[in-house]
N, C-alpha and C positions, 0 to 999 in steps of 0.2 A: 506494499500499500504507500502513495506517496500521497505527499499532503500538499496543494498548491496552493502559497498563501498571497492570495490578492489583495495586495497593499501592504506592501512590506515597507509599513511605519515604525512608530514604536510597539503595538502587539502584536505586528505580523513577524518584526522582524526577531522579537523577543521570542517566541511564540517556535518559530522556525531554529532559531540556535538551539534552543534544549533543545527540539527535537535532534534537531542534528547531531547536538554531542554526542561523543562514545556510539553515534549508529545507534540512537532510539529509533530512528525514522527518519525515510527519505524525505528532500522537501524539495521543493522550489520556490525562490523567493522572487515576488513579481514586486520589483521597485522601480523606482524612477530618479532622476537630478544626480545633485551629488553623490547621496546615500548609495544609490545604486551602483554608481561612479563607483566610489569607495569599497563596496562589498567587494565588486569582480577584481578590482585590483589589489585589495590587502585582507580581505575576508571579514567578517562579524565579528566584532569584538563583545562579548557579554559579561556586563559586570553587575555582580552580586554582594549583598553583604560578607559572603563567606568565599566567594572562589570570583575568578575574573578569568575565562579563555576566550579564545579567538578560532573561528571554527570556519573552514572555507566551505562554503554553501554554495550551490547554483544558483545563479541570478539572472532572471529575464526582463526587459523592460516591456516587452510588448509580446500578445498572445501569438504573433505572426512568428516569430520565435522557438513554438513550442509544439511539440507533439504530444496530444492525449491519449492517455489510456483507458481500458474501463477500469484499471485498478486506482484511477486517480481519485482524488477526492479534494473537492474545491474549498477553500476558506477563504471567508470573505474578511477581512481585517480591512478596507479603509474606512476613513470618515464616513457618515451616515450622508451627508452631501455630493459623496463622491460615487457613493453604491450603484448608482442608475448608469452611468457613463461604463463603470468597470465590468456588473453584470451584462450588459450589451454587448460589449468586446469581447465577451468569452463567452458567451450562451450557443453563437451557430459555431463555434470550434469544432472541426471534425475528431470524434473518438474514435481509438483503433482498439482490437482484440489482440491476442496474444499471437495470433499469426500476422500482424501486421493489416486486417483488412478492415477498412473503415465499416463501422457497422451504427451507426448515428453520430448527431451533434452532442456537446456537452447538456445541452439544456434539455435531453429527453434522457441520456443516459447516465450521468454522473450527478451524486447528489452536491449539495452546497450547504454549507455551514456560515450562517450567518452570525461572524464573531463581532458586530459594531455595537457603538451605544444607541439608547432610544429605543423606538419600537416600530419604528417605518420600515426598515430593508428590507423584514420580512416581506411584506406585503408586495415591495419593489420587485423583489426576488422572485415571489409566487408569479408575477407576470411570464415570467422567462424560464424556469425551469422546478421540472416536475417534482422532484425532492426536495423541499428545503428543512434545512434544521435550524433553530433556533438559538443559540448560544449566547447565555447571560454570561460576562464575561467578569471578574472581579481579580484584579490581576495588576496591580501599580507599578507601571514599568515607563520610565521616560527616553526620549530620544532629543537630543538636543545636538550633538554634534554627528555630522556623515561616516556612517560606517560603527556605530557606537549606540547602543543602548546599557541603558541602566534599571535591572531588576530590583525591587525591594523587598520582594520576598524569600523568606527563609526559614527552616530549609525546605519548606513547601513553596512553589514561588506563585500560584492562584489557584481560584477555583473556579469551574467552567460549568455551569449547570445546562444543561443539551438537552433536546429533544425535538421531536418530530413538529414542523410546524402545518397547518395549525394546531392538531393534536393529535393525540394516541389514536384516535379514531382512523387515521389513515395510515397510522405504521404500518409496515410490512414484517416479515419475517426475515429480509436484506435487512432492514430500517436497525432491527435488535441486532444481528449479525454486526453491524459495522458500528452500532453504539458499543458495544462490548469490546470491540479490540479497538475503540476509541479512549475507553477509558484505560483500558491495561495498557495500551502502547503510553498515553498520556504520563499517565501515572508513575510509569517508568522514567520519565523525564521531569519530574518533580510539580507536575500539572494536574491537581485533582479533579474530575472530571465527579460531577453529579449530574442523575438522570431521574429528574422526575415528574412526574405524571403529567405538568402542564410547566412549559416554561417562561409562558406572557406572564404569569406575575409575578414571577422573578424579574424579568426586562422591566415593568411597570416600577417594581419596588427600589431598582437600579436608576430608571428614570427620575426619581425621588431624589435621590442622591447627588444626580449630576446636576441639577437644578442650580446649584452653589457653583459648580465650575466657572460661569462667566463673572463672579461675585469673583471669586480669585485671582480670572485673569487681569481684570479689569484693575484691580489695587494692589494684585504682587503678595501682598497679606491682607488676609481676611478676618483677621483675629478682629477688626474692632468692628465688624459689619454683621456681627450673628444677626441681628435685628431683621437685616435684608435678605440674609437666606433663610429667615424664618419665615418671612413674609412670602418670598415664592412658593415656601414648600408647605406652607397651610395653606395659600389659594391653590394649590395644586391639588392637593387632597380632597378640598370640598370639591373641585371640579370633576374627580376621579368618581369619587363617593355617588355624588350628582348623576354620571353617567353610566353608574353602577358596573365599574370595572375590577375586576379583582387584583388585587395584589398581597401579595406577600404578607403577614405578619411582621412588624419590624422584631420582634424578638426570635423569631423564626429565619428571618433574613440576617440577623446578629449572631445569630448559631451556625449558618450555615455557611455565613461568609468568613468567619472564623474559627474554621478546624483545629484540632491538635497539628503542631507541625507547621502552622504558619503565623508567622509574626510579620510584622513591617519592622526594618531596622534601616539603620543609614546605609549606604555604602562608601568605604572609605576614599575619600578624598572629594568628596561632593558635598553642601550643604543637606541638614539633617532635614529642612523641608524642601520639597522638589512639588511640580504646578501637576495638574492634570493636563488630561488632553486637549482644552481649551488654551490653558494656558500656554502648552507648548505651540500653538500654532500662533499666538501672537508674539512669543521669543520669536521663533525663526519668521515671523513677518509672510507668512504662508499669502497673506490678501483673502485668505476664505477662513471659515468657522464653521463647528455646526451647531453653534447653541439653537437656528432655527426647526431643528430636529429635537430638541432637549426643552427648554424653556418655550419653545415654538411647539411643539407636541400640543402642553398644555394649553396653549390658548385656542392652537386649532379645536379639542374636545371640547373646550368652553363654547366655543363658536357655533358647533357644532350641534350643539345643545341648548341653543340662546340663551345662553350666559357668557360673562366676561373673567379675563385674566389680566387684570392692569399692570400687576409687579410684574409678571412673568413675558409678558406684550411688552411692554419698556425694555427688559432686560435684552430682547431680543434684536431692538433696535440699537440701544447701546452696542450691544455686539456686533452688530453688522460694521456701522461706523469706526471701531474700534480696529475692526480687521480692514476695511476701505482706506480708512486713513495711517494703515502702520505702526498702531499706537503700539507701546511696550506694555507692560504688567509693571503698574506703580504708578501710570501716566492720571491719575484722578485720586482724591483720598475719598476714603469711608465718609466722610460730610459731604464732599460732593456728590458721590454716588445717591447716598439718602435723600437729597432732594431732587435727583433727579427721576427719583423710583417713587418713593413714599409715598400716598398721597398727604394733602394737607387735612390737620385735624381740624383747624378754625376758620371760619369764611370772615371774609372782610368787602362790606360793602359802601361805599362812596368812602371808606376811611371810619366808618364805623363797627369795631369788631360786633359778630355776631355769633354767639355759643350755638354749638351744633355742629351737625354734619351738612356738608354741600346739598345733599338730597333734600328739596324740599318735602315735606309731608303727605303733601298731594298732588305735588307735582313733578317737572323735572329739575334737575340741578340747574339745570341752564337754560334760555330762552333767545334763542341767536334771532335779531330781526334782518333779514336781508340775506337773498339765498345766491350771492356775487360769487368772485371766486376767495374773499376774503371770511365770509359767512361759512362757505364748502368747505373752506381750510380748517375753520376752527370746527366746524361737523367732526371732520376725518378724524383730527386729532381728537378729540373728545370720546366717541365711537372707540377709537384704538386703547383711551384707558380706560374704558369701561364706564364714562361719567354718563350719569342718562341727560337728554339735552331735546328739542323742540327745535326745530329750523323752517321760519315761515318767511313766506316773502309774499309782498301786497301781488306781484306780475301771474296773470294767469299760468302763465308756465315758463320756461328758459327763454334769455333771450338766445336772439338769431344772429345780431349786428355784433359789432365788435367795435369800444371805445377804448382800445391799446392793443400793439400786436407785439411787443419786446419784450422777452423773458430774459431774464439776466441770469448772468452762471450760478450765481449764487442761489437763485432763486429754483434754479435746475435741481441743485443738491437738497434743497428741501424737497421737491417735487421726488427726487429719488427714494429720500426716507418716507415721505406717504405711500411711496407704493406705482405713484403714478409716471415716476420720466418715461417711460419705455411709450404708453399712449400718448403723452404730450409730443415728445420724438417723432413718432411716425406722422402727425400732422404737422409738421414745422418742418423748416430750415436751418441748419447753424452757419454760421460764418455768411449771412448773405452780404455780396458786395454791395456797398454804398456809395455814391456819388456825391459829394459836397464841393458847390459852387462857391468859391470866397472871392473877396472883393479881388478887383482887378482882371475880372472872368478865370483864372486860375480853378482847375478842377483837382481835386483830393479824391483820391480814389480809396476806400477802407474796407472793415467790415471781415477782412483777412485774421484768420487765429495768429495772435501775436508770437513770433519765434521764443520768446523768453517764454512764454508758458508752456510749448511742447514737451511731452514724455513727462510733466512734473506729478508723479500721485497723489502729490498735497491739492493740485487744482483740477478734477474731473474734468469739469468744462471749463472751457477758454474762453469761448466766445456765449455772444447772446445768441438767443433762437428767436427768428421770426414767425409766428403761427397766429391764429385768429383768438380774442378773448372767448370766443364761444366754444372751443374747441379744448381750451384748459377747463372752462364750466364744466363741460362734457365727461372728462378722463373725472375730475375731482367729486363726480353726483355716481360715476360709475365706481370709484373705489369709496365712496359713504355706502351705498346700494351690497358691497361687498361684505361693509362691515356691520350691514345691517339698519340703515337709519335710511333718513329720506327727505324730500324737502315738501313742506305743506305750501304747494302754492295758490294762489288767491286767496291767501290770506293775513290781513291786514292787523300791525298794531293799530289803536285807535287813541291808548292811555294807560298810564301805570301810576304805581301809590309805592313808594318806597316806605317801608314800615320794621321797626324792629326784628320782624320774623321773614324777611327778604324782600321782594317784590311780587304785588298784585296788579299785573298786566289785562287789558282787558285785547281782545284779538276779533278779530269779524270776520266769518267765511261764509260767502253765499248768503248774509243778509243777515245771519243768526250769530249772534256774541256771545263770548266765552270770556269766564276769566281764569289766569293763569298763573298758579303761584308757583314763583319759583325761585333757589336762589343768585342767581344771577341774572341782570338784563342786558345784555349786548348790543350796541348797537352796531350793524355792518352794512346798513342801507344807503349809504352814500351818501354826495353830498348837501341835499335833500332831506336829510336820516329826520324822520320822526323822533328816535330816540333822544336825537342832542336837542333838537326843539323845544320838547316837553321838559329834559331834564335843565333848560334854561342855559342850556353852553353855547356860546357866542363862535360863531364862524367870522373870523375879522378877514376883510378883504372888500375889494372893490372891482366894480365891472373895467372891463379893459377893451378899447377900442381895437386897438391891433397887438401885436408880439414884437417884442423890441427882437 
């Protein structure tokens, strides 16, 4: 039996190195970049608390260079956001029997063990492969330098709960034989394999433990952020409970992940505390991160069940931004992160503090007046954070004209964070040529991308976008709908009253008046704003007959 470890990063390389050491099993590591080149040239160094060894292992960078046989077992050890690309690459690779004859393709013939964080990769694999096995990985490993991995478990190296996916009802005699051989072979390499009736509840328990990965990655040292980690985990527990998703009990997990013989110890020459997989992504500056399939999984489940998970949603946004901007761990402080993630406990109305939640007892937390770009953007931001709101506009429907056509580069970055950049870019043009007539009849050409800003990872957009305003509003409304929100067109604000308990607003739709109680009333209704006028806020200015 040969194990083909697809995605030889920290987990794949460490597992492959342990299996290959002293001939415990045949392995093939599928890697990339400097790490793959280093293993090809110098072998793989595995450093443990009690030993260090270098092993020469077969390494490839592509399925094009591999001949699969019926005795191979594929082991997926990528990050979850890389899983689909890896699985599609290997699904159609021919598989040969002992005589060298092609008997089918990998997707139909070979088993694939999905040893990734999160719970999404198994379903992705099931789209392509007939025999999928879920693997819950408890294996503290780190890869920072190419060609070297650090394994912190001793004398046992890790625990792997493995089983057929989606459950035992699809298992066969061949599956049982495979799992027995797996348990025996991996145990000889110091890797304990457990075979529970169902693995998915173990993976959901591991998912809960992974929610704090991004906190550690952002802060470097998360010792002062226990409240943030607890907020994310408590929110996730509520979401999973509401969705009736089974999770292994905490005590059972603690016992299963800390069997006799497994202790986590410092590796000589390395700091006592080393980060997890998300931390390693930021340290290596990969530009990608798996948080969308960890904290983002909780957000997805919440939204599928009509709920919100604002703490985890905000953490996923911060993770993407940190990866995109190549931030290093420790770039922000715990207090700064707390301010970005945790909801405020007190609300302030026009400078007067009001005790209590931002959620009005019988109305939304926020009433937004005006569904142009400003009001829509605010609605999307509130929806992403699970803050209740109503968004009203006096107009009968979306505007079809355009009051402005230029979108600035920084605004495009905000749109990317909101999840609408691709839609907006698809209906516009960057670096639109501009002709400027100056005094003396001289014509200046502009609009091109500045040379000094090209290839700057910290400046993803270097020029303005030309697109109609109604296209921007359309993209924002679509995003709002995806988050469960909508615009109440044909609904006008006619008056409001400020009290110690919030704002009582009168709105009219189809001639019918309604009183709305809200924590905040926010006017996004333009230059002729009803909110501004009734609040007595002046709009200082004067008519101009011409532009200077």
